[in-house]
DSSP file (Angstrom, degrees, kcal/mol; ACC not computed):
  #  RESIDUE AA STRUCTURE BP1 BP2  ACC     N-H-->O    O-->H-N    N-H-->O    O-->H-N    TCO  KAPPA ALPHA  PHI   PSI    X-CA   Y-CA   Z-CA
    1    1 A M     >        0   0    0      0, 0.0     4,-1.5     0, 0.0     5,-0.1   0.000 360.0 360.0 360.0 -34.1  -28.4  -90.5  190.2
    2    2 A D  H  >  +     0   0    0      1,-0.2     4,-2.0     2,-0.2     5,-0.1   0.842 360.0  54.4 -66.0 -31.7  -29.9  -93.8  189.3
    3    3 A T  H  > S+     0   0    0      1,-0.2     4,-2.0     2,-0.2    -1,-0.2   0.881 105.8  51.0 -68.5 -39.0  -30.0  -92.7  185.6
    4    4 A I  H  > S+     0   0    0      2,-0.2     4,-2.0     1,-0.2    -1,-0.2   0.816 108.4  52.3 -69.9 -33.7  -26.4  -91.9  185.6
    5    5 A I  H  X S+     0   0    0     -4,-1.5     4,-2.6     2,-0.2    -2,-0.2   0.928 109.3  50.6 -66.3 -44.3  -25.4  -95.3  187.0
    6    6 A I  H  X S+     0   0    0     -4,-2.0     4,-2.2     2,-0.2    -2,-0.2   0.900 110.0  48.0 -61.6 -41.9  -27.5  -97.1  184.3
    7    7 A M  H  X S+     0   0    0     -4,-2.0     4,-2.6     2,-0.2     5,-0.2   0.954 110.4  51.7 -62.7 -44.9  -25.8  -95.2  181.5
    8    8 A D  H  X S+     0   0    0     -4,-2.0     4,-2.6     1,-0.2     5,-0.3   0.934 110.3  50.2 -57.6 -45.6  -22.4  -95.9  182.9
    9    9 A F  H  X S+     0   0    0     -4,-2.6     4,-2.0     1,-0.2    -1,-0.2   0.925 110.0  50.4 -62.3 -36.8  -23.3  -99.6  183.1
   10   10 A Q  H  X S+     0   0    0     -4,-2.2     4,-1.8     2,-0.2    -1,-0.2   0.909 109.5  50.0 -68.1 -39.5  -24.5  -99.5  179.4
   11   11 A C  H  X S+     0   0    0     -4,-2.6     4,-2.2     1,-0.2    -1,-0.2   0.891 109.5  51.0 -71.5 -32.5  -21.3  -97.9  178.2
   12   12 A N  H  X S+     0   0    0     -4,-2.6     4,-2.4    -5,-0.2    -1,-0.2   0.932 109.2  52.2 -58.1 -43.8  -19.2 -100.5  180.0
   13   13 A H  H  X S+     0   0    0     -4,-2.0     4,-1.3    -5,-0.3    -2,-0.2   0.858 111.1  46.2 -62.9 -39.3  -21.2 -103.2  178.4
   14   14 A I  H  X S+     0   0    0     -4,-1.8     4,-1.4     2,-0.2    -1,-0.2   0.813 110.2  53.1 -77.7 -31.5  -20.7 -101.8  175.0
   15   15 A H  H  X S+     0   0    0     -4,-2.2     4,-2.6     2,-0.2    -2,-0.2   0.891 107.3  53.1 -63.4 -43.1  -16.9 -101.3  175.6
   16   16 A G  H  X S+     0   0    0     -4,-2.4     4,-2.1     1,-0.2    -2,-0.2   0.875 106.2  53.6 -59.5 -38.6  -16.7 -105.0  176.6
   17   17 A R  H  X S+     0   0    0     -4,-1.3     4,-1.7     1,-0.2    -1,-0.2   0.868 108.3  48.3 -63.8 -41.1  -18.3 -105.9  173.4
   18   18 A I  H  X S+     0   0    0     -4,-1.4     4,-2.4     2,-0.2     5,-0.2   0.913 109.4  52.8 -67.5 -43.9  -15.7 -103.9  171.4
   19   19 A N  H  X S+     0   0    0     -4,-2.6     4,-1.9     1,-0.2    -2,-0.2   0.945 111.0  47.5 -53.7 -47.2  -12.8 -105.5  173.3
   20   20 A R  H  X S+     0   0    0     -4,-2.1     4,-2.4     1,-0.2    -1,-0.2   0.869 109.8  53.3 -69.3 -34.6  -14.2 -109.0  172.5
   21   21 A S  H  X S+     0   0    0     -4,-1.7     4,-2.3     1,-0.2    -1,-0.2   0.925 108.5  50.0 -69.6 -40.8  -14.7 -108.0  168.7
   22   22 A W  H  X S+     0   0    0     -4,-2.4     4,-2.0     1,-0.2    -1,-0.2   0.870 110.8  49.3 -67.2 -32.0  -11.0 -106.9  168.5
   23   23 A I  H  X S+     0   0    0     -4,-1.9     4,-2.2    -5,-0.2    -1,-0.2   0.931 112.3  46.7 -72.4 -39.2   -9.8 -110.2  170.0
   24   24 A V  H  X S+     0   0    0     -4,-2.4     4,-2.1     1,-0.2    -2,-0.2   0.893 113.9  49.6 -69.0 -33.5  -12.0 -112.3  167.7
   25   25 A L  H  X S+     0   0    0     -4,-2.3     4,-2.3     2,-0.2    -1,-0.2   0.876 110.2  50.6 -64.6 -37.0  -10.7 -110.2  164.7
   26   26 A T  H  X S+     0   0    0     -4,-2.0     4,-2.2     2,-0.2    -2,-0.2   0.870 111.1  48.4 -70.8 -40.2   -7.1 -110.6  165.8
   27   27 A I  H  X S+     0   0    0     -4,-2.2     4,-1.8     2,-0.2    -2,-0.2   0.908 112.3  47.4 -67.9 -42.3   -7.6 -114.4  166.1
   28   28 A V  H  X S+     0   0    0     -4,-2.1     4,-1.9     2,-0.2    -2,-0.2   0.881 112.0  50.9 -65.7 -42.8   -9.2 -114.7  162.7
   29   29 A F  H  X S+     0   0    0     -4,-2.3     4,-2.4     1,-0.2    -2,-0.2   0.919 109.7  50.7 -50.2 -50.1   -6.4 -112.5  161.2
   30   30 A S  H  X S+     0   0    0     -4,-2.2     4,-1.6     2,-0.2    -2,-0.2   0.848 108.4  50.1 -62.0 -40.2   -3.8 -114.6  162.7
   31   31 A L  H  X S+     0   0    0     -4,-1.8     4,-1.5     2,-0.2    -1,-0.2   0.858 109.3  54.8 -73.3 -34.4   -5.3 -118.0  161.4
   32   32 A M  H  X S+     0   0    0     -4,-1.9     4,-0.9     1,-0.2     3,-0.3   0.939 108.3  46.8 -60.8 -43.8   -5.5 -116.4  157.9
   33   33 A L  H  X S+     0   0    0     -4,-2.4     4,-0.9     1,-0.2     3,-0.5   0.865 108.7  55.6 -65.7 -32.7   -1.8 -115.6  157.9
   34   34 A L  H  < S+     0   0    0     -4,-1.6     3,-0.2     1,-0.2    -1,-0.2   0.818 104.7  53.3 -65.1 -30.5   -1.0 -119.1  159.2
   35   35 A T  H  < S+     0   0    0     -4,-1.5     4,-0.4    -3,-0.3    -1,-0.2   0.712 105.0  55.2 -78.8 -18.0   -2.8 -120.6  156.2
   36   36 A L  H  X S+     0   0    0     -4,-0.9     4,-2.1    -3,-0.5     3,-0.3   0.703  87.6  80.6 -84.3 -24.4   -0.7 -118.5  153.7
   37   37 A V  H  X S+     0   0    0     -4,-0.9     4,-2.0     1,-0.2     3,-0.3   0.931  93.1  46.5 -53.2 -58.5    2.7 -119.7  155.1
   38   38 A P  H  > S+     0   0    0      0, 0.0     4,-1.3     0, 0.0    -1,-0.2   0.809 110.6  52.9 -56.5 -31.7    2.6 -123.0  153.2
   39   39 A V  H  > S+     0   0    0     -4,-0.4     4,-1.4    -3,-0.3    -2,-0.2   0.891 108.7  47.4 -68.3 -43.1    1.6 -121.4  150.1
   40   40 A S  H  X S+     0   0    0     -4,-2.1     4,-1.0    -3,-0.3    -1,-0.2   0.877 108.9  56.4 -69.3 -33.7    4.4 -118.9  150.1
   41   41 A A  H  < S+     0   0    0     -4,-2.0    -1,-0.2     1,-0.2    -2,-0.2   0.850 106.6  50.9 -59.0 -35.9    7.0 -121.7  151.0
   42   42 A A  H >< S+     0   0    0     -4,-1.3     3,-1.0     1,-0.2    -1,-0.2   0.825 105.5  55.8 -77.1 -27.8    5.9 -123.5  147.8
   43   43 A V  H 3< S+     0   0    0     -4,-1.4    -1,-0.2     1,-0.2    -2,-0.2   0.786 102.7  56.1 -66.7 -27.6    6.4 -120.5  145.7
   44   44 A T  T 3< S+     0   0    0     -4,-1.0     2,-0.3    -3,-0.1    -1,-0.2   0.320  72.9 124.1 -94.9   8.0   10.0 -120.1  146.8
   45   45 A E    <   -     0   0    0     -3,-1.0     2,-0.2     1,-0.1    -3,-0.0  -0.571  61.2-127.9 -70.7 135.7   11.2 -123.6  145.7
   46   46 A K        -     0   0    0     -2,-0.3    90,-0.3    90,-0.1    89,-0.1  -0.514  12.8-117.6 -86.8 151.2   14.1 -123.1  143.4
   47   47 A V  B     -a  136   0A   0     88,-2.5    90,-2.7    -2,-0.2    -1,-0.1  -0.765  33.9-117.1 -87.4 128.0   14.4 -124.7  139.9
   48   48 A P        -     0   0    0      0, 0.0    27,-1.9     0, 0.0    28,-0.4  -0.321  35.0-161.3 -63.7 145.3   17.4 -127.1  139.5
   49   49 A T  E     -B   74   0B   0     89,-0.4     2,-0.3    25,-0.3    25,-0.3  -0.830  12.7-158.8-125.8 161.3   20.0 -126.1  136.9
   50   50 A T  E     -B   73   0B   0     23,-3.4    23,-2.5    -2,-0.3     2,-0.4  -0.991   2.6-161.0-139.4 152.6   22.8 -127.7  135.0
   51   51 A I  E     -B   72   0B   0     -2,-0.3    21,-0.2    21,-0.2     2,-0.2  -0.999   9.2-152.5-138.0 134.4   25.9 -126.3  133.2
   52   52 A S        -     0   0    0     19,-2.2     2,-0.3    -2,-0.4    89,-0.1  -0.637   6.0-157.6-100.9 161.0   27.9 -128.0  130.5
   53   53 A M        +     0   0    0     -2,-0.2     2,-0.4    17,-0.2    17,-0.2  -0.983  10.6 178.8-143.2 122.9   31.7 -127.4  129.8
   54   54 A T  E     -D   69   0C   0     15,-3.0    15,-2.3    -2,-0.3     2,-0.5  -0.992  15.9-149.2-127.5 135.6   33.4 -128.2  126.6
   55   55 A I  E     -D   68   0C   0     -2,-0.4    13,-0.2    13,-0.2    -2,-0.0  -0.908  20.2-136.2-109.3 128.0   37.2 -127.5  125.9
   56   56 A D  E    S+D   67   0C   0     11,-2.1    11,-2.8    -2,-0.5     2,-0.2  -0.977  95.8  29.6-134.2 117.0   38.1 -126.7  122.3
   57   57 A P  S    S-     0   0    0      0, 0.0    -1,-0.1     0, 0.0    10,-0.1   0.582  94.9-139.8 -59.2 155.1   40.5 -128.1  121.1
   58   58 A A  S    S+     0   0    0      1,-0.3    -2,-0.1    -2,-0.2    -3,-0.1   0.844  94.6  28.0 -62.7 -36.4   39.8 -130.9  123.5
   59   59 A T  S    S-     0   0    0     87,-0.1    -1,-0.3    89,-0.0    87,-0.1  -0.826  85.6-154.7-124.7  93.0   43.6 -131.4  124.2
   60   60 A P        -     0   0    0      0, 0.0     2,-0.2     0, 0.0     6,-0.1  -0.344  14.7-131.3 -66.9 144.1   45.3 -128.1  123.7
   61   61 A K    >   -     0   0    0      4,-0.2     3,-1.5     1,-0.1    87,-0.1  -0.539  39.3 -74.0 -91.3 164.4   49.0 -128.4  122.8
   62   62 A D  T 3  S+     0   0    0     86,-0.6    -1,-0.1     1,-0.3     3,-0.1  -0.330 124.2  16.0 -53.8 127.6   51.8 -126.5  124.5
   63   63 A G  T 3  S+     0   0    0     56,-0.7     2,-0.5     1,-0.2    -1,-0.3   0.715 101.1 120.9  79.7  23.1   51.6 -122.8  123.3
   64   64 A E    <   -     0   0    0     -3,-1.5    -1,-0.2    55,-0.4     2,-0.1  -0.964  57.1-138.8-120.1 121.4   48.0 -123.3  121.9
   65   65 A G        -     0   0    0     -2,-0.5     2,-0.3    -3,-0.1    -4,-0.2  -0.407  24.1-164.4 -70.8 160.6   45.1 -121.1  123.2
   66   66 A F  E     - E   0 117C   0     51,-2.5    51,-3.3    -6,-0.1     2,-0.3  -0.954  15.9-124.7-146.9 165.1   41.8 -122.8  123.8
   67   67 A M  E     -DE  56 116C   0    -11,-2.8   -11,-2.1    -2,-0.3     2,-0.5  -0.844   9.2-157.8-112.1 143.7   38.1 -122.0  124.4
   68   68 A V  E     +DE  55 115C   0     47,-2.8    47,-2.2    -2,-0.3     2,-0.3  -0.981  31.2 162.7-112.4 114.4   35.9 -123.2  127.3
   69   69 A T  E     +DE  54 114C   0    -15,-2.3   -15,-3.0    -2,-0.5     2,-0.3  -0.833   5.3 135.3-130.9 167.7   32.4 -123.1  126.3
   70   70 A G  E     - E   0 113C   0     43,-1.5    43,-1.7    -2,-0.3     2,-0.4  -0.988  41.2 -95.7 175.9-169.9   29.1 -124.5  127.4
   71   71 A V  E     - E   0 112C   0     -2,-0.3   -19,-2.2    41,-0.2     2,-0.5  -0.998  17.8-150.1-139.2 139.5   25.3 -123.9  128.1
   72   72 A L  E     +B   51   0B   0     39,-2.5     8,-2.5    -2,-0.4     2,-0.3  -0.899  37.2 144.8-102.0 123.6   23.5 -123.0  131.4
   73   73 A K  E     -BC  50  79B   0    -23,-2.5   -23,-3.4    -2,-0.5     6,-0.2  -0.972  48.9 -91.9-151.9 170.9   19.9 -124.4  131.5
   74   74 A T  E >   -B   49   0B   0      4,-3.0     3,-1.8    -2,-0.3   -25,-0.3  -0.394  43.7-107.7 -75.0 159.4   17.3 -125.9  133.9
   75   75 A K  T 3  S+     0   0    0    -27,-1.9   -26,-0.1     1,-0.3    -1,-0.1   0.762 122.8  61.8 -61.7 -22.5   17.1 -129.6  134.4
   76   76 A G  T 3  S-     0   0    0    -28,-0.4    -1,-0.3     2,-0.1   -27,-0.1   0.618 123.9-103.2 -77.4  -9.8   13.8 -129.3  132.3
   77   77 A G  S <  S+     0   0    0     -3,-1.8     2,-0.3     1,-0.3    -2,-0.1   0.393  72.3 143.4 106.6  -3.8   15.8 -127.9  129.4
   78   78 A E        -     0   0    0      1,-0.1    -4,-3.0    -5,-0.0    -1,-0.3  -0.581  49.9-126.7 -72.0 129.3   15.0 -124.2  129.6
   79   79 A V  B     -C   73   0B   0     -2,-0.3     2,-0.7    -6,-0.2    -6,-0.3  -0.440  15.0-139.1 -72.6 147.5   18.1 -122.1  128.6
   80   80 A L        -     0   0    0     -8,-2.5     3,-0.4    30,-0.1    -8,-0.2  -0.846  23.7-173.1-116.6  94.6   19.1 -119.5  131.1
   81   81 A G        +     0   0    0     -2,-0.7    28,-0.2    28,-0.3    27,-0.2  -0.413  63.0  24.3 -78.9 157.7   20.2 -116.1  129.5
   82   82 A N  S    S+     0   0    0     25,-2.0     2,-0.4    26,-0.3    -1,-0.2   0.825  88.2 131.3  64.3  38.1   21.6 -113.1  131.1
   83   83 A K        -     0   0    0     -3,-0.4    24,-2.6    25,-0.2     2,-0.5  -0.910  58.5-116.1-119.6 143.3   23.1 -115.1  134.2
   84   84 A Y  E     -F  106   0D   0     -2,-0.4    47,-0.5    22,-0.2     2,-0.3  -0.717  31.9-176.9 -79.6 123.5   26.7 -114.9  135.5
   85   85 A V  E     -FG 105 130D   0     20,-2.7    20,-2.3    -2,-0.5     2,-0.4  -0.930  12.8-143.5-118.4 151.2   28.8 -118.0  135.2
   86   86 A Y  E     -FG 104 129D   0     43,-2.8    43,-1.9    -2,-0.3     2,-0.6  -0.908   7.1-141.7-120.6 142.9   32.3 -118.3  136.6
   87   87 A L  E     -FG 103 128D   0     16,-2.8    15,-2.9    -2,-0.4    16,-1.3  -0.888  22.4-163.5 -98.5 120.9   35.5 -120.0  135.4
   88   88 A D  E     +FG 101 127D   0     39,-3.5    39,-1.3    -2,-0.6     2,-0.3  -0.802  13.0 177.1-105.1 148.1   37.4 -121.5  138.3
   89   89 A S  E     +FG 100 126D   0     11,-2.3    11,-1.8    -2,-0.3     2,-0.3  -0.998  16.1 165.7-150.6 149.1   41.1 -122.5  137.9
   90   90 A T  E     - G   0 125D   0     35,-1.6    35,-2.9    -2,-0.3     9,-0.1  -0.976  46.1 -84.2-152.8 160.6   44.0 -123.8  139.7
   91   91 A K  E >   - G   0 124D   0     -2,-0.3     3,-1.5    33,-0.3    33,-0.3  -0.393  57.5 -93.3 -57.7 143.2   47.4 -125.3  138.8
   92   92 A A  T 3  S+     0   0    0     31,-1.0    -1,-0.1     1,-0.2     3,-0.1  -0.284 110.6  29.4 -58.5 142.0   47.4 -129.1  138.0
   93   93 A G  T 3  S+     0   0    0      1,-0.3    -1,-0.2    -3,-0.1     3,-0.1   0.279  84.3 136.2  94.6 -14.0   48.3 -131.1  141.0
   94   94 A A    <   -     0   0    0     -3,-1.5    -1,-0.3     1,-0.2     4,-0.1  -0.251  67.9 -83.9 -68.1 157.1   46.9 -128.7  143.7
   95   95 A Q    >   -     0   0    0      1,-0.1     3,-1.3    -3,-0.1    -1,-0.2  -0.276  57.0 -88.2 -67.4 152.6   44.9 -130.2  146.5
   96   96 A H  T 3  S+     0   0    0      1,-0.2    -1,-0.1     2,-0.1     0, 0.0  -0.269 112.7  28.6 -55.1 139.6   41.1 -130.8  145.8
   97   97 A G  T 3  S+     0   0    0     -3,-0.1    -1,-0.2     1,-0.0    -2,-0.1   0.522  86.3 108.5  84.9   8.3   38.9 -127.8  146.6
   98   98 A T    <   +     0   0    0     -3,-1.3    -2,-0.1    -4,-0.1    -9,-0.1   0.333  40.2 133.5-100.1  14.8   41.6 -125.1  145.9
   99   99 A L        -     0   0    0     -9,-0.1    -9,-0.2   -11,-0.1    27,-0.1  -0.394  41.1-156.3 -59.1 133.7   40.0 -123.8  142.6
  100  100 A Q  E     -F   89   0D   0    -11,-1.8   -11,-2.3    -2,-0.1    -2,-0.1  -0.892  25.2 -97.5-113.1 141.0   39.9 -120.0  142.5
  101  101 A P  E     +F   88   0D   0      0, 0.0   -13,-0.2     0, 0.0     3,-0.1  -0.341  43.2 169.7 -54.0 138.0   37.6 -117.8  140.5
  102  102 A L  E     -     0   0D   0    -15,-2.9     2,-0.3     1,-0.4   -14,-0.2   0.643  59.5 -10.0-114.1 -33.4   39.4 -116.6  137.3
  103  103 A W  E     -F   87   0D   0    -16,-1.3   -16,-2.8     2,-0.0    -1,-0.4  -0.985  52.4-150.6-163.0 156.4   36.8 -115.0  135.3
  104  104 A Q  E     +F   86   0D   0     -2,-0.3     2,-0.3   -18,-0.2   -18,-0.2  -0.979  14.8 174.2-131.5 151.0   33.1 -114.4  135.0
  105  105 A V  E     -F   85   0D   0    -20,-2.3   -20,-2.7    -2,-0.4     2,-0.3  -0.942  31.3-114.7-139.9 164.6   30.7 -113.8  132.0
  106  106 A K  E     -F   84   0D   0     -2,-0.3   -22,-0.2   -22,-0.2     2,-0.2  -0.795  37.0-115.5 -97.1 144.7   27.0 -113.4  131.4
  107  107 A T        -     0   0    0    -24,-2.6   -25,-2.0    -2,-0.3     6,-0.2  -0.528  31.1-109.9 -79.6 152.1   25.4 -116.1  129.4
  108  108 A S    >   -     0   0    0      4,-3.0     3,-2.3   -27,-0.2   -26,-0.3  -0.108  38.6 -91.6 -68.9 176.0   23.9 -115.2  126.1
  109  109 A T  T 3  S+     0   0    0      1,-0.3   -28,-0.3   -28,-0.2    -1,-0.1   0.650 130.7  54.7 -66.6  -8.8   20.0 -115.1  125.6
  110  110 A T  T 3  S-     0   0    0      2,-0.1    -1,-0.3   -30,-0.1   -30,-0.1   0.320 122.6-107.5-101.2   7.5   20.4 -118.7  124.4
  111  111 A G  S <  S+     0   0    0     -3,-2.3   -39,-2.5     1,-0.3    -2,-0.1   0.361  74.1 135.1  90.6  -5.8   22.2 -119.7  127.6
  112  112 A T  E     -E   71   0C   0    -41,-0.2    -4,-3.0    -5,-0.1     2,-0.3  -0.397  29.7-176.1 -84.8 161.2   25.6 -120.1  126.2
  113  113 A Y  E     -E   70   0C   0    -43,-1.7   -43,-1.5    -6,-0.2     2,-0.3  -0.942   4.6-166.6-143.7 158.2   28.8 -118.9  127.5
  114  114 A S  E     -E   69   0C   0     -2,-0.3     2,-0.4   -45,-0.2   -45,-0.2  -0.977   5.0-174.7-154.1 139.1   32.6 -118.8  126.4
  115  115 A F  E     -E   68   0C   0    -47,-2.2   -47,-2.8    -2,-0.3     2,-0.5  -0.985  16.9-143.4-128.7 141.6   35.9 -118.2  128.0
  116  116 A Y  E     -E   67   0C   0     -2,-0.4   -49,-0.2   -49,-0.2    -2,-0.0  -0.919   6.4-161.0-112.3 138.2   39.3 -118.0  126.2
  117  117 A R  E     -E   66   0C   0    -51,-3.3   -51,-2.5    -2,-0.5    -2,-0.0  -0.964  23.9-131.1-114.3 123.5   42.5 -119.3  127.7
  118  118 A P    >   -     0   0    0      0, 0.0     3,-1.8     0, 0.0   -54,-0.2  -0.196  24.8 -99.3 -71.4 166.7   45.6 -117.9  126.1
  119  119 A P  T 3  S+     0   0    0      0, 0.0   -56,-0.7     0, 0.0   -55,-0.4   0.799 119.8  58.3 -49.8 -38.0   48.6 -119.9  124.8
  120  120 A Q  T 3  S+     0   0    0    -57,-0.2   -55,-0.1   -58,-0.1   -58,-0.0   0.473  75.5 128.5 -74.7  -5.4   50.6 -119.0  127.9
  121  121 A S    <   -     0   0    0     -3,-1.8   -58,-0.2     1,-0.1   -57,-0.1  -0.292  57.7-127.0 -52.7 136.6   48.0 -120.6  130.3
  122  122 A P        -     0   0    0      0, 0.0     2,-0.2     0, 0.0    -1,-0.1  -0.180  37.2 -76.3 -76.2 177.2   49.7 -123.1  132.6
  123  123 A D  S    S+     0   0    0    -31,-0.1   -31,-1.0    24,-0.0     2,-0.3  -0.578  73.6 158.9 -68.3 145.3   48.6 -126.6  133.1
  124  124 A E  E     -GH  91 146D   0     22,-1.7    22,-3.6   -33,-0.3     2,-0.4  -0.965  48.2-112.2-159.1 166.1   45.5 -126.4  135.3
  125  125 A D  E     -GH  90 145D   0    -35,-2.9   -35,-1.6    -2,-0.3     2,-0.3  -0.916  40.9-170.2-107.2 136.0   42.2 -127.8  136.5
  126  126 A L  E     +GH  89 144D   0     18,-2.9    18,-3.1    -2,-0.4     2,-0.3  -0.931  15.2 163.2-128.5 151.9   39.2 -125.9  135.3
  127  127 A R  E     -G   88   0D   0    -39,-1.3   -39,-3.5    -2,-0.3     2,-0.3  -0.951  24.4-138.1-159.8 156.0   35.5 -126.0  136.1
  128  128 A V  E     -G   87   0D   0     -2,-0.3    13,-2.9    14,-0.3     2,-0.4  -0.893  23.1-175.9-114.1 144.7   32.6 -123.6  135.4
  129  129 A R  E     -GI  86 140D   0    -43,-1.9   -43,-2.8    -2,-0.3     2,-0.5  -0.998  22.7-149.2-146.3 148.9   29.8 -122.8  138.0
  130  130 A F  E     -GI  85 139D   0      9,-2.8     9,-2.2    -2,-0.4   -45,-0.1  -0.972  12.4-152.3-113.3 123.9   26.6 -120.9  138.4
  131  131 A D        -     0   0    0    -47,-0.5     7,-0.3    -2,-0.5   -46,-0.1   0.507  38.2-127.7 -77.4  -5.8   26.0 -119.5  141.8
  132  132 A G        -     0   0    0      5,-0.3     2,-0.2   -48,-0.2     5,-0.2  -0.091  16.7-127.8  83.6 174.9   22.1 -119.6  141.5
  133  133 A T        -     0   0    0      3,-2.1     5,-0.1    -3,-0.1   -87,-0.0  -0.660  43.0 -72.4-137.6-165.6   19.6 -116.9  142.1
  134  134 A T  S    S+     0   0    0     -2,-0.2     3,-0.0     1,-0.2    -2,-0.0   0.863 135.8  30.5 -66.6 -33.8   16.4 -116.4  144.1
  135  135 A F  S    S+     0   0    0    -89,-0.1   -88,-2.5     1,-0.1     2,-0.3   0.749 116.1  56.4 -97.2 -26.0   14.7 -118.6  141.6
  136  136 A Y  B    S-a   47   0A   0    -90,-0.3    -3,-2.1   -62,-0.0     2,-0.1  -0.863  74.3-123.0-115.1 140.9   17.5 -121.1  140.4
  137  137 A T        -     0   0    0    -90,-2.7    -5,-0.3    -2,-0.3     2,-0.1  -0.362  33.4-103.3 -78.0 166.6   19.7 -123.4  142.2
  138  138 A N        -     0   0    0     -7,-0.3   -89,-0.4    -6,-0.1     2,-0.3  -0.379  39.6-175.4 -79.8 162.7   23.5 -123.3  141.9
  139  139 A C  E     -I  130   0D   0     -9,-2.2    -9,-2.8   -91,-0.1     2,-0.4  -0.971  12.4-159.4-158.7 153.2   25.4 -125.9  139.8
  140  140 A T  E     -I  129   0D   0     -2,-0.3   -11,-0.2   -11,-0.2   -89,-0.1  -0.999  16.0-131.0-140.9 130.8   28.9 -126.7  139.1
  141  141 A S        -     0   0    0    -13,-2.9   -89,-0.1    -2,-0.4     2,-0.1  -0.208  39.9 -84.6 -69.7 169.0   30.5 -128.7  136.1
  142  142 A E        -     0   0    0      1,-0.1     2,-0.4   -89,-0.1   -14,-0.3  -0.404  50.2-103.1 -67.2 151.9   33.0 -131.5  136.5
  143  143 A V        -     0   0    0    -16,-0.1     2,-0.4    -2,-0.1   -16,-0.2  -0.675  34.2-158.2 -83.0 133.2   36.6 -130.5  136.8
  144  144 A V  E     -H  126   0D   0    -18,-3.1   -18,-2.9    -2,-0.4     2,-0.6  -0.919   9.0-140.1-115.6 136.8   38.6 -130.9  133.6
  145  145 A K  E     -H  125   0D   0     -2,-0.4     2,-0.7   -20,-0.2   -20,-0.2  -0.801  10.1-157.8 -94.5 126.3   42.5 -131.2  133.8
  146  146 A I  E     +H  124   0D   0    -22,-3.6   -22,-1.7    -2,-0.6     2,-0.5  -0.915  20.2 167.9-105.1 111.8   44.4 -129.4  131.1
  147  147 A K              0   0    0     -2,-0.7   -24,-0.0   -24,-0.2    -2,-0.0  -0.991 360.0 360.0-123.9 128.2   47.8 -130.9  130.7
  148  148 A R              0   0    0     -2,-0.5   -86,-0.6   -87,-0.1    -1,-0.1   0.424 360.0 360.0-106.5 360.0   50.0 -130.0  127.7
């Protein structure tokens, strides 16, 4: 009977060592994960963007269509192709912030976009915007008033 008690004691001793090993491994693994958090946060910083807008002709006459064109790029100058940009519009004189989406297009490989506004377009305020992506920030052009 003494032999069985000794073996039981030895098994409990080994079992206690295994439990402590798992605790140590869990602590080490948790510390490793915590050190990775700042690295992943730095990776997700978005690149700032800008969008230009040009009206052609600059002052469209009554009954004259016009183009809204521009370029989407990073603040560092890299053009952003294959991204959706939106033309927002409202009638002139409407309250600030009432611009509504009118149309969307994808930028070309050179980051350029264009919208055509037909001759029957009313007096309106226009702006273009890029809503951003996982990697790029959103940006909005200045509002341009079209009065004929």
